[in-house]
N, C-alpha and C positions, 0 to 999 in steps of 0.2 A: 488364699485365705478362704474364699468362697468356692470350695471344690465340690460340695454336694450338688445334686440337681437343684436348679433354682425353682422349677415348677413340677413338683411330684404329683403328676396327674392321677396316678393310681391310688393315692391316698384319699382323694376327695370323692365323696359319694355321689351318686347319680342325682339325688335330690338337691344336693348343694350346687351342682353344676346347673341344674334346671333353674334354681333361684337366681344364680348369677346371670344366666342367659336371659331370663325375663327382665332383670334389672338393666342389662346392657341394651336390649332391644327397646325397652321403654325410654332409656335416656337418649338413644340415637333418634328415635321418633320425635321426642320432645325437642331436641336440639335442632333438628331440621325445621320444625315449625317455628321455633324461637328465632332461628337464623332469618327466616323470611320476614319476620316482624321487626326484629331488633338488630339484626346483623350478627357478626361473629362473637361479640362479647356483650353479655347482658347480666343484670343482677341475678335473675333466676338461673341463667346459665352457669354463673360462678357458684351459686349455692348448690345446685344439683351436681354440677360437674366435679367440683373439688370435694365437697363434703361427703357425697354419696357414691358417685361413679368411680372416682379415683380411689378414695380411701376404702371403699367396701368392695365394689365389683372387680376393680383391677388388682388391688393389692391383697385381697383376702387369700387367693390361692397360694401366694408366696409365703403366707404365715405357716404353711405346712412343711416348708423346706427345713432340712437339718441345718442350713446356714444360719438360722435364727439362734442357734446355740451360742454363736459368737457374742450375741447381745444378752441373752437370757440365761445362759449357763445350764445348770442342772434342772431348772424349772421347765425345760422344754417339753418333757414328757407330760407333765400336768397340763401344759397349755394345749398340746395336741388333743388330749382327752376332752377338752371343753370348747374346741373350735367349732364343732357342729352346733352346740347350744348357743354360742355367741352369734353365729349366723342366723339361726332361727329367731332368736330374740330381736336382733337388729331388723330382720325382715318384718317381724310383727310391728315393731316400732315405726318403720318406714311406712307400712300399710296404714296404720292409725294416723300418722302424720299427714299422708296424702288425703285421707278422708277429711281431716280437719282443715287442710289447706284448700280443698275444693269448696267446702262450706264458707271458709273465711273470704275467699275470693268472690263468692257469689252474694255475700250479705252486706256489701259496702253500700249502705243507704246514705251515709254521710261520711266525710273524711275522718279517719282516726284522729282523735284529739292530740294524742302524743306525737304523731307524725307531723301535724301542723305546727305544734309548739317547737319541736326540734328544728324543723325547717326554718321557721321565723328566727330562731336563735342563731342558726348558722348564717343566714343571709344578713341579718341586722348586726350581729356581733363580730363575725369573723371574715367578712367579705369587704375589705377596705384597705387602703394603704397603711393606715395607722395600725389596724389589726394585724396586718402582714408583718410589720416591723416588730410588734409585740411577740408574734409567733416565733420569729427568728431569734429574738432576744431571749425568750424562755428556753428554747432548745440549746442555744449556746451557753446560757447560764447553768442549766442543769448538767450539760456535758462538762463544763469547766469544774462544777462542784464535784462530779464523780472523779475527775482526774485529781482534784485536790485531796480527795479522800483515799487516794491510792488505787484508783481504777486502772486496770491493765487492758489495753485494747485486745479484742478478738477472743479473750478467754473469760469474759465477764460471768457467764453462766456457771462455770466451775468455781470461779473466784468467790461468788456470793456464798457458797457452801463453806469455804474456808474462812470467810469473814462475814458472818451473819449481819453485822451492823451495816453492811453495804446494801443488803437486800431491799429495804424500803426505798432507798434512793434509786437503785437500779430498776425496781418495779415501776416506780413513778416515771422514770426516764423512758422505759419501754412503752408505757401508755401514752405519754405526751408526744413522743416523736411521730407516731402515725397520725395523731390528731392534727398536729401542726402542719405536717407534710401534706395531708389531704386538704386541709383548709387553704393552704397556699395554692394548690392545684385548682381547687374549685373557684377561688377568687380570680386566678389568672386566666382560666379558661372561660369562665362566665362573663368576665369584663374585658376580654381580648387583651391580656397582658402576658405574652409568652415568656418573658423573662421571669415572672413570678412562678409560672408553671415549672420552669427549669429549676428554680430555687426549691420548690416543693419536692421535686424528684431528688435533688441533691440531699435534702434532709432525710428523705426516706432511705437513702443509701447509707445513712449513719448507722442503721441497724447492722450493717456488716461490721462496722467498727466495734459494736458491742458484742460481736460473736453470736448474734441472735438472728438466725435466718428467718424466723417467723416474722419479726418486726419488719425486716427489709422486704422479703419476698411477697408476703401477703399484702403489705402496704402498696407495693408497686402493682400488684394484680388489681387491687381496688382502684388505684389511680388509672389503670388502663381501662377498666370498666366505666369509671366516671367520665373519661374522655370519649370513649367509643360508643357507648349505648345511645346517648342523645343524638349522635350523628348517623346511627344505623350503619356503622363501619363494617364492610363486608370483604375486605381484602385478607383472604386467608393466609397468603404468603407472609404478609407483615405480621399477622398474629402468630404464625408458626415461628417466625424469626424472633419475635418478642419472647415467646415461651422458651426457645433455645437460650436466649440471653439470660432469662431468669434462672434456668437450670444451671447455666455456667456460673452465675453469681452464687448460687447455693453451693456448688462444688468449690468455688474459690473460697467461700467462707469456711468450709470444712478444712481446706488446706491451711488457711490462716490460723485456725484454731489449734493446729499442731497435733491433731489426732492421727497418729501414724497408722493405726489400724484402718481408720476410715479413709485416709488419704491414699492408701495403696489400692483401693478399689472404690471409687466414689459411686459408681453405679450399684454395686453391691450394698453400699451403705444406704442408698435410697430405698432399696427393697427390704433390707434386713436390719437397718439401724433402729433409731428410736424416734424418728421424726413424723412419719405417717403410718405407723403401725397400730392404728386404733383397734382393729379387729383382733390382732394378736394380744394387745394389751387387755382388751375386754376379756378374752379367754383366760388370760393370766389372772385377772382379778376373780373370775368365776372359779378358778381352781382352788381358791382359798375361802370361798363363800359357801357355808353350809345352807342347805335348803331351810328356809324359814328364819334364817339369821339376818332378818332385815334391820335396818337402822332407824326406820320410822321417822324420817325427816331430819335426823340429827345433823347430817352433813349440810342440809339446806340452811338450817338455822345458823350453823357455824359459818357458812359462806356469806349469808346475808348480813351477818355482824362483822364482816371483815374490816370495818373501820375501827374496830376495837383491837388494840395490840394483844397478841396472844399472852403476854406476860401478865396482863390485867384480867384475862379471862381464860383460864386453863381449858374450859370446855371447847374453845375454838381450836386449840392446839390438838386436843384429843380427837375431835370429830371432823375436822376440816377434811374434805375429800382428798386433798393433796397429801394428807397423812394416812387416811384410811386406805386409799388405793394401794400404796406400796406395802402397807402392812398385810393386806389380804394376799398380795403376791409374794409375801415372804421377804420383802426388802427392808432395808433400814431407812425410815423416812428422814433421818437427819442427813443422809447423803443422797437422797433421791427426792426430786421435786414433785413426784406423783405421776401416775400413769393416766393417759388420756384414752377414753373410750369413745365410741360413737355417741352422739348427743343423748341417746336414751340410756346409757350405761348407769349413770348416777340414779336415775329413776328406779331402775331395777334393783340396785343395791339397797335403796331405801324402802321400796314398797312392793317389790316382786313384780310378777307379770301384770296384775291389775294396774299398778302404778305406771308401768311402762306403757300400757295401751292408752290409759286415760291421759297421762302426761303427754304422750306422743300426739294424741288428738288435739289437746289444748295448744300445744306448741305449733302444730300445723295451722290451727285456727288463727293464731296471732300472726304467723308468717304470711298466711294467705291474705290477710287484710293489708299488710305492708306491700305485698306484690301488687295487689289491685290498686292501691294508692299510687304507687310509682307509675303504673301503666296509665291510669287516668290523668295524672298530672302531666306526663310527657305528651299525651295526646289531646290536651285541652286546647281550645281555640287560641290562636296566637295572641290575641289581646289579653287573655286570662292566664296564659301559660307561665308558670313560675320558672325560675332559673333552672334549666335542666340538669346541670352538673350538681347543683345543690340538692336537687330532688334525689338523684342517685346516691349521693353521699349520705343524705338523711336515711335512706334505706339501709345502708351499711351500719350506721350508728344504731338504728332500731334493731337490726339483726344482732349486733353485739350485745345489746341490752337484753333481748329475748333469750339469746343463747346463754347468757350469764345466769338468768333465773333458772335455767334448766340444768346447766353444768356449772357449778358454783366456783371452781378454782379461779375463774376469770371475773368474779363478781366485784372485786376491788376496782376493776376498770369502769364499772357503772358509776361508782362515786367520782371517779376522775372525770367521766364524761359530763355528769351533772355539774360538777364544779367548774369545768371548762366552759360549758354553755352559760352558766351564771356569770362567769367572768366576761364572756362576750357581751351579754346583755348589760352588764355594768359599764363596760367601755362604750357601748352604743348610747346609753343614757347620758353618760358623761360627755360624749361628743356632741349630743344635741344641746346640752345645757351650755357648752362652751361656744357653740356656733352662733 
């Protein structure tokens, strides 16, 4: 099925290879320094390793291969014409982000208020035996509701297109499962309850039941970082074994979904499917975007208003980025949930190059403050040190919120996080009154 050359070196220009080489060297240097400080797995290592090194540096060259035709069809020629631009824009966004990140990490005169609020809500609301029972009950209740509505295991993502009435419940389930799983792991690890940690990992694996590799794999990666970073875990063999296990889980999920084309060559699906092809999808969107045809913030407004059902607000249905991106690529948005670009893609579609550079800088500024807060919290004196697992998880929650403000298809998750934190605070106050 994947008979064409996987890595067509001759198609990629010298400047492109130079950009990728600079990115690879920069990441290797960063990781070596980060390893000395935090061990094999850290919050920053996940951020730069997964979002930038893997998705951009490693996978970009494969976007030039004719094997992508299996997934994109006749659109491949238009994609190839815009792959250069996609890389240059992404490189500009990354550069602006790094400038903002450096400033954000240097300007922490006092802890970011939102980090402190989220941390307190996590520890007070979701780190206790009662809260653990509530987490398990919520997951089991939502899973049972999905089955009662006709949910079919392993094919949920395709099923929601056939039955749109299931989509709100499935989206809620997809957001709640990672929150409850990570919450159980934080409570179990922070309060020395290994059985609770095992329950959290088991709930994370429910993502496989839903046919959603993102829910399962990314949640398990976050769990690994939450457990490893505070302990400065440095056993590379164990980390490599864990990575292999996660890759196997991803392949297993592909097989269970019954996708014959993907099942015949799981490795080819990884490089040329639709899971981590952010650069290819960015070029796909650029192929349908005329110069100056910016949306001037419309997709951001539609995303931030995701708490309003689309049937009550047609503007949201028209300008949601999950609908705009497939339209720009020439796809039917009623049968496609949207294309995923690097974090700077939606900025460019709305505001062009100035928006990408300014937005990238502000994004880096926010992330830099979170990175500095995590480091300072984990290195605080023992008597003042907060629960380290909760600190790392707070960082992940903050990153999800910041990312959603920049890439809005995931903004619904911000409302879920806020509601979930409020529920935790409500349970904490109720427990204090009953005590």
